[in-house]
C-alpha positions as CSV (number, residue, x, y, z in Angstrom):
1,M,0.0,0.0,0.0
2,N,1.1,3.5,-0.8
3,I,0.7,5.3,2.6
4,R,1.9,8.9,2.6
5,P,2.6,11.3,5.5
6,I,0.0,13.9,6.5
7,V,0.7,17.5,5.4
8,R,-1.7,20.4,6.0
9,T,-2.4,22.2,2.8
10,S,-4.5,25.3,2.3
11,F,-5.0,27.7,-0.6
12,T,-5.9,31.3,-1.1
13,T,-9.2,32.0,-3.0
14,D,-7.0,33.1,-6.0
15,D,-5.0,29.9,-5.9
16,Y,-8.2,27.8,-5.8
17,A,-9.9,29.8,-8.6
18,A,-6.8,29.5,-10.8
19,A,-6.7,25.7,-10.3
20,V,-10.4,25.5,-11.3
21,R,-9.9,27.6,-14.4
22,D,-6.8,25.5,-15.4
23,A,-8.8,22.3,-14.9
24,D,-11.8,23.5,-16.8
25,P,-11.6,27.0,-18.5
26,T,-15.3,26.7,-19.5
27,L,-16.6,27.1,-15.9
28,S,-18.2,30.4,-15.1
29,R,-17.2,32.7,-12.3
30,E,-20.3,31.6,-10.4
31,A,-19.4,28.0,-10.8
32,V,-16.0,28.7,-9.4
33,G,-17.7,30.4,-6.4
34,V,-19.9,27.3,-5.8
35,L,-16.8,25.1,-5.9
36,W,-14.9,27.3,-3.5
37,A,-18.0,27.3,-1.1
38,Q,-18.0,23.5,-1.1
39,Y,-14.2,23.4,-0.4
40,A,-14.7,25.9,2.4
41,L,-17.5,23.8,3.9
42,E,-15.5,20.5,3.6
43,T,-12.3,21.9,5.0
44,G,-13.2,24.7,7.3
45,R,-12.0,27.2,4.7
46,G,-8.8,25.2,4.4
47,S,-8.0,24.8,8.1
48,A,-8.6,21.1,7.8
49,C,-7.3,20.4,4.3
50,W,-4.7,17.7,4.2
51,C,-2.5,16.5,1.3
52,N,-4.3,18.7,-1.3
53,N,-7.5,16.6,-0.7
54,I,-10.0,19.5,-1.4
55,G,-13.1,17.3,-1.3
56,N,-12.1,14.9,1.6
57,V,-12.0,12.0,-0.9
58,K,-11.7,8.6,0.8
59,V,-9.8,5.6,-0.5
60,T,-11.3,2.1,-0.5
61,R,-9.3,-1.0,0.5
62,R,-9.3,-2.0,-3.1
63,Q,-7.9,1.3,-4.3
64,A,-5.3,1.3,-1.5
65,E,-4.2,-2.3,-2.4
66,S,-3.9,-1.2,-6.0
67,G,-1.4,1.5,-5.1
68,V,-3.5,4.7,-4.9
69,P,-1.6,7.0,-2.6
70,F,-3.4,7.8,0.7
71,F,-2.9,9.0,4.2
72,M,-4.5,8.1,7.5
73,L,-6.1,10.9,9.5
74,P,-6.4,10.5,13.3
75,G,-9.6,11.6,14.9
76,T,-11.8,11.1,11.8
77,W,-15.4,11.1,12.7
78,E,-18.6,10.1,11.0
79,I,-22.3,10.2,12.0
80,I,-23.5,6.7,12.2
81,D,-27.1,5.9,13.4
82,G,-27.3,9.5,14.6
83,K,-24.2,9.3,16.7
84,R,-20.8,10.8,16.3
85,V,-18.2,8.0,16.0
86,V,-14.5,8.7,16.1
87,F,-12.0,6.6,14.2
88,D,-8.2,6.4,14.5
89,P,-5.6,4.7,12.2
90,P,-5.3,2.1,11.0
91,H,-9.1,2.0,10.7
92,E,-10.2,2.3,7.0
93,Q,-12.5,5.2,7.9
94,T,-9.3,7.2,8.3
95,W,-8.1,6.5,4.8
96,F,-8.1,9.6,2.6
97,R,-6.7,10.1,-0.9
98,W,-3.3,11.9,-1.2
99,F,-2.8,14.3,-4.1
100,P,0.7,15.6,-5.1
101,S,-0.7,19.0,-6.1
102,L,-3.8,21.3,-6.1
103,A,-3.9,20.9,-9.9
104,E,-4.2,17.1,-9.7
105,A,-6.7,17.3,-6.9
106,M,-8.8,19.7,-8.9
107,R,-8.8,17.6,-12.0
108,H,-9.9,14.6,-10.0
109,H,-12.6,16.6,-8.1
110,L,-14.1,18.1,-11.2
111,S,-14.1,14.7,-13.0
112,F,-15.8,13.1,-10.0
113,L,-18.5,15.8,-9.8
114,E,-19.2,15.7,-13.5
115,A,-19.5,11.9,-13.5
116,R,-21.6,11.8,-10.3
117,Y,-23.8,14.7,-11.0
118,G,-23.8,14.8,-14.8
119,E,-27.4,15.8,-15.3
120,A,-26.9,18.8,-13.0
121,W,-23.4,19.7,-14.2
122,A,-24.5,22.0,-17.0
123,A,-26.5,24.1,-14.6
């Protein structure tokens, strides 16, 4: 498995907007704003962004075993059956995708959003 060290990463609004424009120059200014808002929500405006993972993308065991780089984040929590449950490494709930750069993370993020929400993407 390709486990990487945890590194806190945060970006200015301008850095983030430039990465969106580079990944998809057709997106409107409003779309960039919506993407920034989602990043801000997911990461506490960057205070909890690790290893360029702008969407808190998790890694499955299958992905990890195939060599997809990831990191394990202590204190990861999920709401399960209405209760907050905390997980620590090496539990699989703590496995998050590691990206070498904001640019690569953005390409992955936009590709995921377009594939997952294709019908809404044009809007």
